[in-house]
C-alpha positions, 0 to 999 in steps of 0.5 A: 661461726663454724670456724670458731667451733672447729677451732675450739674443738681442735684446741681441746683435742690438742690439750687432751692429747698433751695431758695424756702424753704428760701423764703417760711419761714414766719418771725415774727417781734419781738415786733409786736402788735397782730392783732386788734380784732375789725378789724373783720367786720360783714357787707356784703362783699364789693365785692358783695359776698352773705351774710346771717345773720343766727342768727334768722333762724330756720330749720325743727325739726329732725325726731323723732326716733321710738322705735322698739319692741323686736320682730321688732328688732329680725325680722330686724336682719334677714331682711338684705335688709329691705324689710319686708320679710325674704328670706331663704337665709337671714335666713341661712346667719346669722346662721353660728355662731350657727353652730360653737356653735353646733360643741362643740368638733371642729371635724366637725362631724356636717356638714353644710348640716345637719344643713341647713336641720334643718334650712330649716325645721324650715323655712318651719314650720314658712312659713305658706302660703308657699311663701318662705318668712316670713312676720313679723306675720309668723316670730313672731311664732318663738319667744323664750319663755320668761324666768320666772322671778326669785322668790323674795328672802326672806328678813328674 
């Protein structure tokens, strides 16, 4: 008995679904002309909805991007929270790739603790006022030395 009732309900559901699908299909009238483009009205809505002509409006200019110096770019690579101070944690968090590069044979003989001691010592050398934060001036002391430009080739 349950199977008969369940089958009847499923059949009714399928018929209802088919009716909705057939009624929802849009029919195109063959030979109907396209919509009239002049029927579009540029006048205020007769129902009282707001209308604005934005053709002659002018907004504020976008802010200009400031160019960062090389040293500022290098500083902000470490200063993750942009408070213009590099904490010891921020300095060490970006150094994991350098650790992987130091372990060239992949046998993990160079431990992270050994590497962290080296980084902490380097941080302590840069932190002149010993407040455990680097200012941009203190960080600038660790800038890599510029490479000498290659000598010009002889045009013989």
